[in-house]
TORPA-4810 file (N, C-alpha, C, O; in nm, 3 decimals):
<nodes>
NODE_1_2.533_-8.518_-4.909_2.585_-8.650_-4.877_2.718_-8.632_-4.803_2.806_-8.560_-4.850_M
NODE_2_2.734_-8.696_-4.689_2.853_-8.684_-4.605_2.965_-8.770_-4.660_2.942_-8.881_-4.708_A
NODE_3_3.087_-8.716_-4.653_3.204_-8.792_-4.697_3.237_-8.896_-4.590_3.205_-8.880_-4.472_E
NODE_4_3.302_-9.001_-4.633_3.343_-9.101_-4.535_3.466_-9.049_-4.460_3.532_-8.958_-4.509_N
NODE_5_3.498_-9.104_-4.345_3.608_-9.054_-4.262_3.743_-9.054_-4.333_3.824_-8.965_-4.310_P
NODE_6_3.767_-9.151_-4.419_3.894_-9.153_-4.491_3.906_-9.034_-4.587_4.012_-8.973_-4.598_Q
NODE_7_3.798_-9.003_-4.655_3.799_-8.890_-4.747_3.817_-8.759_-4.671_3.888_-8.669_-4.717_E
NODE_8_3.753_-8.748_-4.556_3.769_-8.627_-4.473_3.914_-8.613_-4.426_3.971_-8.505_-4.431_E
NODE_9_3.970_-8.724_-4.382_4.110_-8.722_-4.337_4.202_-8.686_-4.453_4.296_-8.609_-4.435_A
NODE_10_4.176_-8.740_-4.571_4.258_-8.710_-4.688_4.244_-8.562_-4.725_4.342_-8.498_-4.761_M
NODE_11_4.125_-8.508_-4.718_4.102_-8.367_-4.749_4.176_-8.278_-4.650_4.238_-8.179_-4.690_A
NODE_12_4.171_-8.313_-4.521_4.245_-8.236_-4.420_4.395_-8.245_-4.445_4.466_-8.146_-4.435_R
NODE_13_4.443_-8.365_-4.478_4.585_-8.384_-4.507_4.626_-8.301_-4.628_4.731_-8.236_-4.625_L
NODE_14_4.545_-8.301_-4.733_4.576_-8.221_-4.851_4.583_-8.072_-4.815_4.671_-8.000_-4.863_E
NODE_15_4.490_-8.027_-4.732_4.489_-7.886_-4.691_4.614_-7.852_-4.612_4.674_-7.747_-4.633_A
NODE_16_4.655_-7.940_-4.522_4.776_-7.917_-4.442_4.899_-7.914_-4.532_4.985_-7.827_-4.516_V
NODE_17_4.908_-8.009_-4.626_5.022_-8.015_-4.717_5.027_-7.888_-4.803_5.134_-7.831_-4.822_V
NODE_18_4.913_-7.845_-4.854_4.909_-7.722_-4.935_4.955_-7.601_-4.853_5.028_-7.516_-4.902_E
NODE_19_4.910_-7.596_-4.727_4.950_-7.485_-4.641_5.101_-7.491_-4.614_5.169_-7.388_-4.617_K
NODE_20_5.153_-7.610_-4.588_5.297_-7.625_-4.565_5.378_-7.584_-4.688_5.480_-7.517_-4.676_L
NODE_21_5.333_-7.625_-4.805_5.403_-7.588_-4.928_5.399_-7.437_-4.951_5.498_-7.378_-4.994_L
NODE_22_5.285_-7.376_-4.924_5.273_-7.230_-4.939_5.368_-7.160_-4.842_5.435_-7.064_-4.879_A
NODE_23_5.373_-7.208_-4.717_5.464_-7.151_-4.618_5.610_-7.171_-4.659_5.693_-7.081_-4.644_N
NODE_24_5.640_-7.291_-4.711_5.776_-7.320_-4.755_5.816_-7.224_-4.868_5.925_-7.167_-4.865_F
NODE_25_5.729_-7.205_-4.966_5.760_-7.116_-5.078_5.776_-6.972_-5.030_5.861_-6.898_-5.080_N
NODE_26_5.694_-6.933_-4.934_5.705_-6.798_-4.878_5.838_-6.780_-4.807_5.906_-6.678_-4.823_S
NODE_27_5.876_-6.880_-4.728_6.004_-6.873_-4.656_6.122_-6.875_-4.753_6.223_-6.808_-4.731_M
NODE_28_6.109_-6.952_-4.859_6.214_-6.959_-4.960_6.233_-6.822_-5.026_6.346_-6.779_-5.048_K
NODE_29_6.124_-6.754_-5.056_6.129_-6.620_-5.115_6.191_-6.522_-5.016_6.274_-6.439_-5.053_Q
NODE_30_6.150_-6.531_-4.891_6.203_-6.443_-4.788_6.354_-6.465_-4.771_6.430_-6.369_-4.754_E
NODE_31_6.396_-6.589_-4.776_6.538_-6.622_-4.765_6.616_-6.558_-4.880_6.723_-6.501_-4.858_K
NODE_32_6.563_-6.567_-5.000_6.630_-6.508_-5.116_6.641_-6.356_-5.100_6.744_-6.297_-5.136_A
NODE_33_6.538_-6.293_-5.047_6.541_-6.148_-5.025_6.645_-6.111_-4.920_6.719_-6.014_-4.936_E
NODE_34_6.650_-6.188_-4.812_6.748_-6.161_-4.706_6.890_-6.181_-4.758_6.979_-6.103_-4.726_V
NODE_35_6.911_-6.285_-4.838_7.043_-6.307_-4.896_7.084_-6.191_-4.988_7.199_-6.149_-4.988_E
NODE_36_6.989_-6.141_-5.065_7.017_-6.026_-5.152_7.053_-5.903_-5.069_7.145_-5.829_-5.104_A
NODE_37_6.982_-5.882_-4.960_7.014_-5.770_-4.870_7.152_-5.788_-4.810_7.227_-5.691_-4.797_Q
NODE_38_7.185_-5.910_-4.772_7.316_-5.938_-4.714_7.427_-5.908_-4.815_7.528_-5.848_-4.780_L
NODE_39_7.407_-5.950_-4.940_7.507_-5.921_-5.043_7.523_-5.770_-5.060_7.635_-5.720_-5.074_R
NODE_40_7.412_-5.697_-5.060_7.417_-5.551_-5.074_7.491_-5.489_-4.956_7.574_-5.400_-4.975_Q
NODE_41_7.461_-5.533_-4.837_7.528_-5.479_-4.717_7.677_-5.511_-4.719_7.759_-5.427_-4.681_R
NODE_42_7.711_-5.631_-4.765_7.853_-5.668_-4.772_7.926_-5.576_-4.870_8.038_-5.534_-4.844_S
NODE_43_7.862_-5.545_-4.982_7.921_-5.454_-5.080_7.938_-5.315_-5.018_8.041_-5.251_-5.036_Y
NODE_44_7.837_-5.269_-4.944_7.844_-5.138_-4.880_7.956_-5.136_-4.776_8.027_-5.036_-4.764_E
NODE_45_7.971_-5.244_-4.700_8.078_-5.252_-4.599_8.214_-5.242_-4.668_8.302_-5.170_-4.620_V
NODE_46_8.230_-5.314_-4.779_8.357_-5.306_-4.852_8.387_-5.164_-4.897_8.499_-5.115_-4.883_E
NODE_47_8.285_-5.098_-4.952_8.304_-4.960_-4.997_8.342_-4.869_-4.880_8.432_-4.786_-4.893_E
NODE_48_8.276_-4.886_-4.768_8.305_-4.802_-4.652_8.445_-4.831_-4.596_8.513_-4.740_-4.550_L
NODE_49_8.487_-4.956_-4.601_8.622_-4.989_-4.555_8.725_-4.921_-4.645_8.828_-4.874_-4.597_Q
NODE_50_8.697_-4.915_-4.775_8.788_-4.846_-4.867_8.792_-4.697_-4.836_8.898_-4.636_-4.840_E
NODE_51_8.677_-4.638_-4.806_8.672_-4.496_-4.772_8.751_-4.470_-4.644_8.827_-4.374_-4.637_V
NODE_52_8.733_-4.555_-4.544_8.805_-4.539_-4.418_8.956_-4.548_-4.441_9.032_-4.469_-4.386_V
NODE_53_8.999_-4.643_-4.522_9.141_-4.659_-4.551_9.195_-4.534_-4.621_9.304_-4.487_-4.588_A
NODE_54_9.119_-4.481_-4.716_9.161_-4.360_-4.787_9.170_-4.241_-4.691_9.262_-4.161_-4.700_A
NODE_55_9.074_-4.230_-4.600_9.076_-4.120_-4.504_9.193_-4.132_-4.407_9.252_-4.032_-4.368_L
NODE_56_9.226_-4.255_-4.369_9.343_-4.274_-4.282_9.471_-4.232_-4.353_9.558_-4.168_-4.294_K
NODE_57_9.482_-4.269_-4.481_9.599_-4.228_-4.559_9.606_-4.075_-4.569_9.712_-4.015_-4.553_D
NODE_58_9.491_-4.014_-4.597_9.485_-3.869_-4.608_9.523_-3.803_-4.476_9.595_-3.703_-4.474_E
NODE_59_9.476_-3.858_-4.366_9.508_-3.805_-4.234_9.658_-3.811_-4.209_9.717_-3.717_-4.156_K
NODE_60_9.719_-3.922_-4.248_9.862_-3.938_-4.230_9.939_-3.833_-4.310_10.035_-3.774_-4.260_S
NODE_61_9.897_-3.811_-4.434_9.963_-3.711_-4.518_9.947_-3.572_-4.458_10.044_-3.495_-4.453_V
NODE_62_9.828_-3.539_-4.413_9.803_-3.408_-4.352_9.889_-3.392_-4.227_9.946_-3.286_-4.204_V
NODE_63_9.897_-3.496_-4.147_9.978_-3.491_-4.025_10.124_-3.462_-4.059_10.188_-3.380_-3.994_H
NODE_64_10.175_-3.530_-4.160_10.314_-3.508_-4.200_10.335_-3.364_-4.249_10.436_-3.301_-4.217_Q
NODE_65_10.241_-3.314_-4.326_10.255_-3.178_-4.380_10.248_-3.074_-4.267_10.324_-2.978_-4.266_R
NODE_66_10.155_-3.095_-4.172_10.144_-3.001_-4.060_10.270_-3.006_-3.975_10.319_-2.903_-3.930_V
NODE_67_10.323_-3.126_-3.953_10.448_-3.138_-3.876_10.561_-3.064_-3.947_10.642_-2.996_-3.883_S
NODE_68_10.567_-3.079_-4.079_10.668_-3.006_-4.155_10.652_-2.855_-4.144_10.750_-2.783_-4.130_G
NODE_69_10.529_-2.809_-4.151_10.503_-2.665_-4.137_10.543_-2.615_-3.999_10.603_-2.509_-3.986_L
NODE_70_10.510_-2.692_-3.895_10.546_-2.652_-3.759_10.699_-2.646_-3.743_10.752_-2.556_-3.679_L
NODE_71_10.767_-2.743_-3.801_10.915_-2.741_-3.795_10.969_-2.618_-3.865_11.062_-2.554_-3.817_S
NODE_72_10.911_-2.585_-3.980_10.955_-2.466_-4.053_10.932_-2.339_-3.970_11.018_-2.251_-3.967_S
NODE_73_10.818_-2.331_-3.904_10.787_-2.214_-3.821_10.885_-2.206_-3.704_10.935_-2.098_-3.671_I
NODE_74_10.912_-2.320_-3.640_11.007_-2.322_-3.528_11.146_-2.279_-3.574_11.213_-2.200_-3.506_E
NODE_75_11.190_-2.329_-3.689_11.321_-2.288_-3.743_11.323_-2.138_-3.771_11.421_-2.071_-3.741_D
NODE_76_11.216_-2.086_-3.829_11.207_-1.943_-3.860_11.215_-1.861_-3.731_11.285_-1.760_-3.725_W
NODE_77_11.140_-1.906_-3.626_11.142_-1.836_-3.498_11.283_-1.835_-3.438_11.329_-1.733_-3.386_E
NODE_78_11.352_-1.950_-3.447_11.490_-1.955_-3.395_11.581_-1.859_-3.470_11.664_-1.791_-3.409_K
NODE_79_11.565_-1.851_-3.601_11.646_-1.759_-3.681_11.614_-1.614_-3.649_11.704_-1.529_-3.649_N
NODE_80_11.487_-1.585_-3.622_11.446_-1.450_-3.588_11.502_-1.409_-3.452_11.543_-1.295_-3.432_Q
NODE_81_11.505_-1.503_-3.359_11.556_-1.476_-3.224_11.708_-1.455_-3.228_11.762_-1.375_-3.153_A
NODE_82_11.775_-1.527_-3.315_11.920_-1.515_-3.325_11.961_-1.387_-3.399_12.073_-1.339_-3.380_A
NODE_83_11.874_-1.333_-3.480_11.911_-1.216_-3.561_11.904_-1.086_-3.488_11.933_-0.981_-3.545_A
</nodes>
């Protein structure tokens, strides 16, 4: 027995709505996953920025120590030349 046109239209509408809801739920889940990845990346960026800052500080300290050593060597050379 064939359905009347209104019932067919309602069935098609129900199918479209179900598909839209399924797509919406899928997109909502995908959005949550992307947000979680973003939070993780932001945490990683913060950690890396801290590492970079620490390395810059370490570089500065090493530079100062090397400069001090070079000054000491230059002073020693001057004393050796004068002696």
